[in-house]
LUMKE-555026 format. One record per residue (C-alpha): residue in three letters; x negated, y, z negated. Coordinates in Angstrom, 3 decimals. Each point is the difference from the previous one (the first is absolute). Example, Ala and Ser with C-alpha at 12.3 -4.5 7.8 and 13.67 -1.06 7.14 Angstrom:
BEGIN
{vexro:ala&u:-12.300&v:-4.500&w:-7.800} $
{vexro:ser&u:-1.370&v:3.440&w:0.660} $
This chain:
BEGIN
{vexro:met&u:-11.504&v:-5.980&w:1.262} $
{vexro:arg&u:-3.520&v:-1.438&w:-0.368} $
{vexro:asp&u:-0.506&v:-3.169&w:-1.220} $
{vexro:leu&u:-0.727&v:-0.300&w:-3.719} $
{vexro:phe&u:-1.498&v:-3.459&w:0.126} $
{vexro:asp&u:-1.836&v:-2.229&w:1.532} $
{vexro:thr&u:-0.389&v:-2.857&w:-2.025} $
{vexro:ser&u:-1.638&v:-3.435&w:0.683} $
{vexro:phe&u:1.050&v:-3.473&w:-1.373} $
{vexro:ser&u:-2.186&v:-2.682&w:-1.530} $
{vexro:ala&u:0.587&v:-3.475&w:0.971} $
{vexro:asp&u:1.509&v:-0.671&w:-3.699} $
{vexro:asp&u:2.490&v:2.787&w:0.819} $
{vexro:ile&u:1.304&v:-1.657&w:3.380} $
{vexro:ala&u:0.140&v:-3.424&w:-1.576} $
{vexro:glu&u:2.196&v:0.622&w:-2.579} $
{vexro:trp&u:2.755&v:2.226&w:1.702} $
{vexro:glu&u:-0.320&v:-2.325&w:3.405} $
{vexro:leu&u:3.401&v:-1.341&w:-0.926} $
{vexro:leu&u:1.917&v:3.101&w:-0.019} $
{vexro:phe&u:-2.050&v:1.846&w:2.176} $
{vexro:arg&u:-1.221&v:-2.145&w:3.053} $
{vexro:asp&u:-1.595&v:3.063&w:1.587} $
{vexro:ala&u:-1.984&v:1.397&w:-3.325} $
{vexro:pro&u:-1.272&v:2.345&w:-0.465} $
{vexro:gln&u:2.993&v:2.082&w:1.737} $
{vexro:tyr&u:2.629&v:-0.225&w:-2.562} $
{vexro:asn&u:3.600&v:-1.010&w:1.717} $
{vexro:tyr&u:2.376&v:2.091&w:-2.628} $
{vexro:his&u:2.695&v:-3.002&w:1.572} $
{vexro:phe&u:0.885&v:-3.087&w:-1.640} $
{vexro:lys&u:1.327&v:-3.130&w:1.549} $
{vexro:arg&u:2.076&v:-2.306&w:-2.631} $
{vexro:ala&u:-2.652&v:-2.758&w:0.187} $
{vexro:gln&u:-2.438&v:1.855&w:-1.054} $
{vexro:ile&u:1.841&v:1.271&w:-2.537} $
{vexro:ala&u:1.174&v:-3.028&w:-1.366} $
{vexro:ser&u:-3.571&v:-1.030&w:-0.244} $
{vexro:ala&u:-1.253&v:2.953&w:-1.501} $
{vexro:phe&u:2.028&v:0.064&w:-3.394} $
{vexro:asp&u:-0.280&v:-2.994&w:-2.430} $
{vexro:arg&u:2.122&v:1.506&w:-2.696} $
{vexro:pro&u:3.487&v:-1.688&w:0.228} $
{vexro:leu&u:1.415&v:3.836&w:-1.801} $
{vexro:his&u:-1.696&v:1.328&w:3.219} $
{vexro:lys&u:1.303&v:-2.582&w:2.349} $
{vexro:lys&u:3.261&v:0.365&w:-0.697} $
{vexro:leu&u:0.026&v:4.063&w:-0.518} $
{vexro:ile&u:-0.850&v:0.272&w:3.355} $
{vexro:ala&u:2.515&v:-2.287&w:1.185} $
{vexro:ser&u:2.592&v:2.290&w:-1.561} $
{vexro:his&u:2.521&v:1.727&w:2.177} $
{vexro:ala&u:-1.107&v:3.269&w:-2.007} $
{vexro:phe&u:-3.608&v:-0.830&w:1.361} $
{vexro:glu&u:1.395&v:-1.347&w:3.729} $
{vexro:arg&u:1.875&v:3.343&w:0.268} $
{vexro:leu&u:-3.404&v:2.163&w:-0.016} $
{vexro:arg&u:-0.946&v:-1.771&w:3.525} $
{vexro:glu&u:2.578&v:2.389&w:1.360} $
{vexro:ile&u:-1.234&v:3.124&w:-2.508} $
{vexro:ser&u:-2.174&v:2.094&w:2.443} $
{vexro:phe&u:-3.706&v:1.366&w:-1.764} $
{vexro:leu&u:0.068&v:3.164&w:0.547} $
{vexro:gly&u:3.779&v:0.723&w:1.283} $
{vexro:ala&u:0.742&v:1.814&w:2.366} $
{vexro:ile&u:-3.774&v:0.542&w:1.383} $
{vexro:asp&u:0.347&v:-4.021&w:0.919} $
{vexro:tyr&u:1.994&v:0.457&w:2.489} $
{vexro:leu&u:-2.016&v:2.777&w:1.729} $
{vexro:phe&u:-3.959&v:-0.764&w:-0.635} $
{vexro:his&u:-1.174&v:-3.294&w:0.960} $
{vexro:pro&u:-2.941&v:-2.225&w:-2.226} $
{vexro:asn&u:-3.034&v:0.697&w:2.017} $
{vexro:gly&u:1.724&v:2.156&w:2.696} $
{vexro:arg&u:1.768&v:-3.492&w:1.683} $
{vexro:pro&u:3.824&v:0.430&w:0.394} $
{vexro:ala&u:0.474&v:-4.281&w:-0.039} $
{vexro:asn&u:-1.768&v:-0.135&w:-3.213} $
{vexro:ile&u:2.548&v:-1.149&w:-2.927} $
{vexro:arg&u:0.783&v:2.981&w:-2.370} $
{vexro:his&u:-1.281&v:0.214&w:-3.458} $
{vexro:ser&u:2.626&v:-0.800&w:-2.607} $
{vexro:arg&u:0.101&v:-0.157&w:-3.639} $
{vexro:tyr&u:0.306&v:-4.060&w:0.184} $
{vexro:asp&u:-3.527&v:-0.096&w:1.259} $
{vexro:his&u:-1.789&v:2.718&w:-2.118} $
{vexro:thr&u:1.379&v:-1.578&w:-3.070} $
{vexro:ile&u:-1.580&v:-3.495&w:0.789} $
{vexro:gly&u:-3.038&v:2.073&w:0.335} $
{vexro:val&u:0.413&v:1.165&w:-3.421} $
{vexro:ala&u:0.792&v:-3.075&w:-1.491} $
{vexro:leu&u:-3.150&v:-1.864&w:1.648} $
{vexro:leu&u:-2.103&v:3.297&w:-1.533} $
{vexro:ser&u:1.180&v:-1.353&w:-3.320} $
{vexro:gln&u:-0.326&v:-3.599&w:0.596} $
{vexro:gln&u:-4.030&v:1.073&w:0.892} $
{vexro:tyr&u:-0.156&v:2.199&w:-2.964} $
{vexro:cys&u:1.256&v:-2.645&w:-2.135} $
{vexro:arg&u:-2.245&v:-2.522&w:1.497} $
{vexro:leu&u:-3.500&v:2.058&w:-0.488} $
{vexro:met&u:1.372&v:1.149&w:-3.788} $
{vexro:gly&u:0.603&v:-3.336&w:-0.800} $
{vexro:leu&u:3.269&v:0.486&w:-1.094} $
{vexro:ser&u:2.456&v:-2.262&w:-1.730} $
{vexro:asp&u:3.168&v:-1.697&w:2.181} $
{vexro:ala&u:2.095&v:2.193&w:-2.208} $
{vexro:asp&u:-1.823&v:3.540&w:0.977} $
{vexro:arg&u:0.194&v:-1.123&w:3.557} $
{vexro:asp&u:3.838&v:-0.927&w:-0.404} $
{vexro:leu&u:0.511&v:3.366&w:-1.183} $
{vexro:leu&u:-2.541&v:1.979&w:2.192} $
{vexro:gly&u:1.523&v:-1.601&w:3.117} $
{vexro:ala&u:3.386&v:0.285&w:-0.493} $
{vexro:ala&u:-0.593&v:3.997&w:-1.074} $
{vexro:ala&u:-1.534&v:-0.218&w:3.831} $
{vexro:leu&u:2.129&v:-1.627&w:1.622} $
{vexro:leu&u:3.243&v:2.140&w:-1.084} $
{vexro:his&u:-1.727&v:3.411&w:-0.440} $
{vexro:asp&u:1.917&v:0.936&w:2.997} $
{vexro:ile&u:3.056&v:-2.027&w:-0.035} $
{vexro:gly&u:2.470&v:2.487&w:-0.343} $
{vexro:his&u:-0.858&v:2.013&w:3.091} $
{vexro:gly&u:2.838&v:1.071&w:2.105} $
{vexro:pro&u:0.277&v:0.361&w:3.598} $
{vexro:phe&u:-3.038&v:2.538&w:1.399} $
{vexro:ser&u:-1.839&v:-0.246&w:-3.113} $
{vexro:his&u:-1.127&v:3.475&w:-1.220} $
{vexro:thr&u:1.572&v:2.029&w:3.023} $
{vexro:leu&u:3.892&v:-0.168&w:-1.013} $
{vexro:glu&u:-0.949&v:-0.949&w:-3.268} $
{vexro:pro&u:0.095&v:3.840&w:-1.070} $
{vexro:glu&u:3.688&v:0.445&w:1.467} $
{vexro:phe&u:1.370&v:-3.337&w:-2.213} $
{vexro:ala&u:-1.535&v:1.251&w:-3.114} $
{vexro:arg&u:1.395&v:3.858&w:0.426} $
{vexro:arg&u:3.394&v:-1.200&w:0.769} $
{vexro:phe&u:0.261&v:-3.743&w:-1.493} $
{vexro:asp&u:-2.965&v:0.075&w:-2.764} $
{vexro:leu&u:-1.087&v:-2.936&w:1.463} $
{vexro:asn&u:-3.978&v:-1.131&w:1.007} $
{vexro:his&u:-2.017&v:-2.472&w:-0.074} $
{vexro:his&u:-1.439&v:0.117&w:-3.387} $
{vexro:gln&u:3.566&v:-0.496&w:-1.634} $
{vexro:leu&u:1.275&v:-2.558&w:2.300} $
{vexro:thr&u:-3.181&v:-2.013&w:-0.428} $
{vexro:glu&u:0.702&v:-0.033&w:-3.771} $
{vexro:lys&u:3.783&v:-0.892&w:0.710} $
{vexro:ile&u:-1.394&v:-3.178&w:1.952} $
{vexro:ile&u:-2.076&v:-1.306&w:-2.556} $
{vexro:thr&u:2.060&v:0.687&w:-2.739} $
{vexro:gly&u:2.777&v:-1.638&w:2.244} $
{vexro:glu&u:2.196&v:2.548&w:-0.473} $
{vexro:val&u:1.073&v:0.357&w:3.796} $
{vexro:glu&u:1.686&v:-2.231&w:2.391} $
{vexro:leu&u:-2.650&v:0.597&w:2.875} $
{vexro:asp&u:-1.849&v:-3.616&w:-1.957} $
{vexro:leu&u:0.404&v:-1.128&w:-2.930} $
{vexro:ser&u:-2.532&v:-2.954&w:0.051} $
{vexro:val&u:-3.182&v:2.582&w:-0.759} $
{vexro:asn&u:0.876&v:0.441&w:-3.738} $
{vexro:his&u:1.006&v:-3.897&w:-0.387} $
{vexro:leu&u:-3.504&v:-0.807&w:1.768} $
{vexro:leu&u:-1.835&v:2.081&w:-2.712} $
{vexro:val&u:1.643&v:-1.016&w:-2.861} $
{vexro:lys&u:-0.303&v:-3.865&w:0.854} $
{vexro:his&u:-3.651&v:0.323&w:0.876} $
{vexro:gly&u:-0.977&v:1.733&w:-3.165} $
{vexro:val&u:-0.331&v:3.800&w:1.297} $
{vexro:asp&u:1.604&v:2.388&w:-2.084} $
{vexro:pro&u:2.024&v:2.406&w:2.732} $
{vexro:ala&u:-0.485&v:2.804&w:-2.205} $
{vexro:glu&u:-4.156&v:-0.373&w:-0.118} $
{vexro:val&u:0.577&v:-0.007&w:4.064} $
{vexro:ile&u:1.891&v:3.338&w:-0.129} $
{vexro:ala&u:-2.523&v:1.295&w:-2.363} $
{vexro:leu&u:-2.943&v:-0.430&w:2.320} $
{vexro:leu&u:1.571&v:1.474&w:2.949} $
{vexro:ser&u:1.384&v:3.017&w:-2.069} $
{vexro:lys&u:-3.536&v:0.166&w:-1.196} $
{vexro:lys&u:1.129&v:-0.340&w:-3.442} $
{vexro:ser&u:-1.736&v:-3.407&w:-0.826} $
{vexro:thr&u:-2.916&v:-0.598&w:-2.394} $
{vexro:his&u:-0.723&v:-3.032&w:1.436} $
{vexro:pro&u:-4.256&v:-0.038&w:0.451} $
{vexro:his&u:0.330&v:-0.253&w:3.682} $
{vexro:ala&u:2.796&v:2.618&w:0.397} $
{vexro:ser&u:-1.942&v:2.355&w:2.281} $
{vexro:leu&u:-0.214&v:-2.631&w:2.483} $
{vexro:leu&u:3.122&v:1.766&w:0.614} $
{vexro:ser&u:0.092&v:2.987&w:-1.299} $
{vexro:gly&u:-3.322&v:1.766&w:0.435} $
{vexro:pro&u:-0.984&v:2.046&w:3.033} $
{vexro:val&u:-1.932&v:-2.420&w:1.676} $
{vexro:asn&u:2.676&v:-2.819&w:-0.092} $
{vexro:ile&u:0.867&v:-3.346&w:1.701} $
{vexro:asp&u:2.969&v:2.030&w:1.591} $
{vexro:thr&u:-2.088&v:2.724&w:1.505} $
{vexro:leu&u:-3.027&v:-1.759&w:1.176} $
{vexro:glu&u:2.445&v:-2.507&w:1.924} $
{vexro:gly&u:2.339&v:3.021&w:0.915} $
{vexro:ile&u:-2.426&v:2.648&w:0.716} $
{vexro:ser&u:-1.993&v:-2.916&w:2.578} $
{vexro:arg&u:2.876&v:-0.683&w:1.715} $
{vexro:thr&u:1.010&v:3.269&w:1.090} $
{vexro:lys&u:-3.390&v:0.551&w:1.165} $
{vexro:thr&u:1.251&v:-1.997&w:3.060} $
{vexro:tyr&u:2.264&v:2.621&w:1.084} $
{vexro:val&u:-2.844&v:2.817&w:0.211} $
{vexro:his&u:-2.952&v:-2.258&w:1.705} $
{vexro:ser&u:0.098&v:-1.542&w:3.367} $
{vexro:his&u:-2.000&v:-2.906&w:-1.117} $
{vexro:tyr&u:0.515&v:-2.504&w:-3.071} $
{vexro:val&u:-1.104&v:1.026&w:-3.458} $
{vexro:his&u:-2.754&v:-1.031&w:-1.714} $
{vexro:cys&u:1.146&v:1.559&w:-3.320} $
{vexro:his&u:0.902&v:-3.675&w:-1.066} $
{vexro:pro&u:1.820&v:-0.133&w:-3.266} $
{vexro:arg&u:-1.413&v:-2.566&w:-1.640} $
{vexro:leu&u:-3.396&v:1.239&w:0.437} $
{vexro:leu&u:1.492&v:3.592&w:-1.836} $
{vexro:leu&u:1.157&v:-2.423&w:-2.728} $
{vexro:glu&u:-3.325&v:-1.616&w:-0.674} $
{vexro:ala&u:-1.600&v:3.528&w:0.220} $
{vexro:ala&u:2.516&v:0.976&w:-2.937} $
{vexro:val&u:-1.025&v:-3.255&w:-1.917} $
{vexro:lys&u:-3.839&v:0.242&w:0.490} $
{vexro:leu&u:-0.283&v:3.992&w:-0.405} $
{vexro:asp&u:-4.141&v:-0.244&w:1.091} $
{vexro:asp&u:-1.465&v:3.005&w:1.672} $
{vexro:glu&u:1.380&v:-1.155&w:3.466} $
{vexro:ser&u:3.680&v:-1.258&w:-0.939} $
{vexro:leu&u:0.205&v:3.618&w:-1.262} $
{vexro:lys&u:-1.568&v:1.731&w:3.106} $
{vexro:arg&u:3.044&v:-2.905&w:1.605} $
{vexro:leu&u:2.547&v:1.815&w:-2.028} $
{vexro:asp&u:-0.977&v:3.377&w:0.281} $
{vexro:lys&u:0.490&v:-0.570&w:3.994} $
{vexro:phe&u:3.111&v:-1.722&w:-0.684} $
{vexro:trp&u:1.586&v:3.053&w:-2.367} $
{vexro:gln&u:-0.939&v:2.466&w:2.970} $
{vexro:leu&u:1.722&v:-1.910&w:2.244} $
{vexro:lys&u:3.008&v:-0.031&w:-1.917} $
{vexro:glu&u:-0.248&v:3.521&w:-0.175} $
{vexro:asp&u:-0.414&v:0.121&w:3.915} $
{vexro:ile&u:3.175&v:-2.242&w:0.744} $
{vexro:tyr&u:2.113&v:2.098&w:-2.430} $
{vexro:arg&u:-1.113&v:3.124&w:1.770} $
{vexro:asn&u:-0.294&v:-0.540&w:3.405} $
{vexro:phe&u:2.215&v:-2.409&w:0.221} $
{vexro:ile&u:2.982&v:-1.020&w:-2.725} $
{vexro:phe&u:0.540&v:4.318&w:-0.275} $
{vexro:gly&u:-1.322&v:0.816&w:2.928} $
{vexro:pro&u:2.558&v:1.848&w:2.546} $
{vexro:met&u:0.921&v:-2.933&w:2.403} $
{vexro:cys&u:0.728&v:-2.145&w:-3.089} $
{vexro:phe&u:1.188&v:2.591&w:-2.367} $
{vexro:ala&u:2.511&v:0.972&w:3.011} $
{vexro:thr&u:1.218&v:-3.242&w:0.245} $
{vexro:asp&u:0.849&v:-0.559&w:-3.600} $
{vexro:his&u:1.307&v:3.099&w:-0.388} $
{vexro:leu&u:2.440&v:0.155&w:3.000} $
{vexro:cys&u:1.197&v:-3.278&w:-0.844} $
{vexro:arg&u:1.497&v:1.106&w:-3.443} $
{vexro:glu&u:1.205&v:2.846&w:1.587} $
{vexro:phe&u:2.179&v:-2.107&w:1.957} $
{vexro:val&u:1.282&v:-1.394&w:-2.746} $
{vexro:val&u:0.950&v:2.905&w:-1.668} $
{vexro:lys&u:1.672&v:1.656&w:2.980} $
{vexro:asn&u:2.063&v:-3.448&w:0.315} $
{vexro:ala&u:0.257&v:-0.662&w:-3.952} $
{vexro:pro&u:3.569&v:-1.637&w:0.416} $
{vexro:asp&u:-1.094&v:-2.576&w:1.937} $
{vexro:phe&u:-2.303&v:-1.545&w:-2.743} $
{vexro:ala&u:0.335&v:-1.555&w:-2.963} $
{vexro:ala&u:-1.838&v:-1.047&w:-3.099} $
{vexro:asn&u:0.361&v:-3.580&w:1.078} $
{vexro:asp&u:-2.075&v:0.403&w:3.030} $
{vexro:phe&u:-2.895&v:-0.208&w:-2.300} $
{vexro:leu&u:0.527&v:-3.802&w:-0.380} $
{vexro:leu&u:-0.458&v:-0.595&w:3.611} $
{vexro:thr&u:-2.316&v:-0.966&w:2.578} $
{vexro:glu&u:-0.795&v:2.290&w:2.533} $
{vexro:lys&u:1.251&v:-1.979&w:2.525} $
{vexro:ala&u:3.226&v:-0.079&w:-1.888} $
{vexro:phe&u:-0.285&v:3.819&w:-0.698} $
{vexro:leu&u:-0.525&v:0.677&w:3.652} $
{vexro:leu&u:3.088&v:-2.243&w:1.137} $
{vexro:arg&u:2.308&v:2.266&w:-2.391} $
{vexro:his&u:-1.630&v:3.093&w:1.152} $
{vexro:pro&u:0.075&v:0.240&w:3.807} $
{vexro:thr&u:-0.565&v:3.355&w:-0.122} $
{vexro:phe&u:-3.281&v:0.156&w:-2.131} $
{vexro:lys&u:-1.249&v:-2.815&w:2.202} $
{vexro:lys&u:0.121&v:2.070&w:2.984} $
{vexro:phe&u:-1.169&v:3.332&w:-1.471} $
{vexro:leu&u:-3.147&v:-2.549&w:-1.507} $
{vexro:phe&u:-0.664&v:-1.444&w:3.166} $
{vexro:ser&u:-0.030&v:3.874&w:1.431} $
{vexro:leu&u:-2.424&v:1.574&w:-2.279} $
{vexro:lys&u:-3.187&v:-0.339&w:1.611} $
{vexro:ser&u:0.902&v:1.835&w:2.938} $
{vexro:arg&u:1.465&v:2.628&w:-1.578} $
{vexro:ile&u:-3.131&v:0.796&w:-2.238} $
{vexro:glu&u:-2.001&v:-0.798&w:3.193} $
{vexro:leu&u:2.257&v:2.902&w:1.954} $
{vexro:asp&u:0.286&v:2.245&w:-2.921} $
{vexro:gly&u:-3.102&v:-0.247&w:-2.435} $
{vexro:val&u:-0.569&v:0.643&w:-3.381} $
{vexro:ala&u:-0.708&v:3.700&w:-0.808} $
{vexro:glu&u:-3.009&v:1.466&w:-2.292} $
{vexro:val&u:0.174&v:-0.599&w:-3.607} $
{vexro:ile&u:1.250&v:3.104&w:-1.775} $
{vexro:asp&u:-1.621&v:1.960&w:-2.812} $
{vexro:pro&u:0.670&v:-1.873&w:-2.997} $
{vexro:lys&u:0.564&v:2.955&w:-2.544} $
{vexro:ile&u:3.221&v:1.207&w:2.591} $
{vexro:ser&u:3.139&v:-1.234&w:-0.737} $
{vexro:ala&u:1.476&v:-2.233&w:2.581} $
{vexro:ala&u:3.221&v:1.402&w:-0.409} $
{vexro:leu&u:-1.245&v:3.476&w:0.455} $
{vexro:met&u:-2.754&v:-0.728&w:2.824} $
{vexro:asp&u:1.705&v:-2.687&w:2.001} $
{vexro:pro&u:3.399&v:-2.402&w:0.032} $
{vexro:his&u:-2.185&v:-2.525&w:1.674} $
{vexro:ala&u:-2.490&v:0.189&w:-2.953} $
{vexro:thr&u:-0.243&v:-2.913&w:-2.269} $
{vexro:lys&u:-2.169&v:-1.617&w:-2.677} $
{vexro:val&u:-2.526&v:-2.191&w:1.060} $
{vexro:pro&u:-2.139&v:-2.010&w:-2.795} $
{vexro:lys&u:-3.673&v:0.208&w:0.067} $
{vexro:arg&u:-2.338&v:-2.434&w:-2.196} $
{vexro:glu&u:-3.758&v:0.675&w:-0.539} $
{vexro:phe&u:-1.884&v:-2.699&w:-1.049} $
{vexro:his&u:-3.339&v:0.442&w:-2.237} $
{vexro:ile&u:-3.071&v:-1.860&w:-1.515} $
{vexro:asn&u:-1.590&v:0.385&w:-2.773} $
{vexro:ala&u:-3.260&v:-1.241&w:0.465} $
{vexro:asp&u:-1.508&v:0.325&w:-3.514} $
{vexro:ala&u:2.742&v:-1.893&w:-1.431} $
{vexro:asp&u:-0.863&v:-3.488&w:-1.571} $
{vexro:val&u:1.737&v:-2.753&w:1.659} $
{vexro:lys&u:-0.260&v:-3.580&w:-1.611} $
{vexro:ser&u:3.259&v:-1.495&w:0.818} $
{vexro:phe&u:2.888&v:0.052&w:2.437} $
{vexro:ala&u:1.855&v:1.845&w:-2.823} $
{vexro:asp&u:-2.928&v:2.481&w:0.147} $
{vexro:leu&u:0.615&v:1.127&w:3.642} $
{vexro:gly&u:2.496&v:2.481&w:-1.096} $
{vexro:asn&u:-2.683&v:1.945&w:-1.554} $
{vexro:arg&u:-1.790&v:0.621&w:3.339} $
{vexro:tyr&u:2.959&v:0.032&w:2.716} $
{vexro:tyr&u:2.717&v:2.373&w:-0.763} $
{vexro:glu&u:2.375&v:2.624&w:2.249} $
{vexro:glu&u:2.023&v:2.485&w:-0.327} $
{vexro:lys&u:3.618&v:0.312&w:1.452} $
{vexro:asn&u:0.945&v:3.799&w:1.386} $
{vexro:ser&u:2.116&v:0.860&w:3.448} $
{vexro:phe&u:0.074&v:2.702&w:2.384} $
{vexro:leu&u:2.270&v:0.996&w:2.820} $
{vexro:arg&u:0.186&v:-0.634&w:3.395} $
{vexro:arg&u:2.315&v:1.279&w:2.440} $
{vexro:val&u:1.601&v:-3.358&w:2.522} $
{vexro:gly&u:1.185&v:1.053&w:3.113} $
{vexro:asn&u:3.430&v:0.808&w:0.622} $
{vexro:leu&u:0.868&v:-3.746&w:1.688} $
{vexro:thr&u:3.916&v:0.322&w:-0.637} $
{vexro:asp&u:0.806&v:0.910&w:3.920} $
{vexro:leu&u:2.838&v:-1.861&w:0.967} $
{vexro:ala&u:-1.159&v:-0.142&w:3.318} $
{vexro:gln&u:-3.328&v:-1.156&w:-1.002} $
{vexro:gln&u:1.164&v:-2.500&w:-2.273} $
{vexro:ala&u:2.398&v:-1.006&w:2.923} $
{vexro:ala&u:-3.016&v:-0.618&w:2.669} $
{vexro:ala&u:-2.056&v:-1.597&w:-2.108} $
{vexro:ala&u:2.309&v:-2.456&w:-1.858} $
{vexro:ser&u:1.218&v:-1.406&w:3.632} $
{vexro:leu&u:-3.665&v:-1.229&w:0.324} $
{vexro:phe&u:1.038&v:-2.698&w:-2.122} $
{vexro:asp&u:3.752&v:-0.693&w:0.821} $
């Protein structure tokens, strides 16, 4: 994949972010406790970060099973991305937006809380296993997020208490996260160019590029606020990058096969999995399900041995064409260059996406001898 960003940083850029990103202009994507403590000055935000539910996100991988097979910048020694670090990054962008817009402390508390809680309900392996939890137990991270915020789940009752104590309406946080809020800055979390996707796509680029990335989320956010010609050019490049990330990586053959086969394993071993597995950290999940652990760590060798077969004509039914064919999501990203964009909320007029699907045949990776040979490498 070509490098879509070649951004130079000014002295002011580097000075302002020296504390969190010691090697600025590079964006590290991993935050130490001392750095986090000094970066958040609102008492509510500090306490939410210290909560059990938020701490749990340290052991929830950012891209699920993909994090166990691919490494940031191609180096196995690198720390895996987690939902914890991603969420801290999103919350930092929320703080930066509030400063740029001169918002009140009340808005800072609300928008910052929503940023910190937007992924709080993710289960083990994030989006990899969530479809099976949804299909079998009607569980997904949106539902668990709401229950944590409203205090309806034993996982952590403190989140609701903290919001109420600090004057933040839990219902308004949920409205922001479910794209139902009428708050004047709701688009910060719900628009096509929002702080979640700005941080997440920039982070995902580290899996596909051998060098440090230069699409710094902070500069992208500033562009989304400034909206001059140069800013729109930068955002256009980001939108193109997002399409590349989805087409060539997240829904690409290797990552798709990884997620698909993990879900298939859960289907075939359904009695071993329970609804309360969704509340576990990944470490606890793998301890409870050692056979899944062995399967997961054998996947890379198995995929490389067997490969992922070609795309199938989407007009032909998978059931008729091939038992190994399955639907793959497809996203197409568009830019309406003629749209009038005068505010952050107007970005939805310029950037939009279409969601479709196509069929792909995943290679037959169920041969028992091949499984045993690959899995033995990790015993």
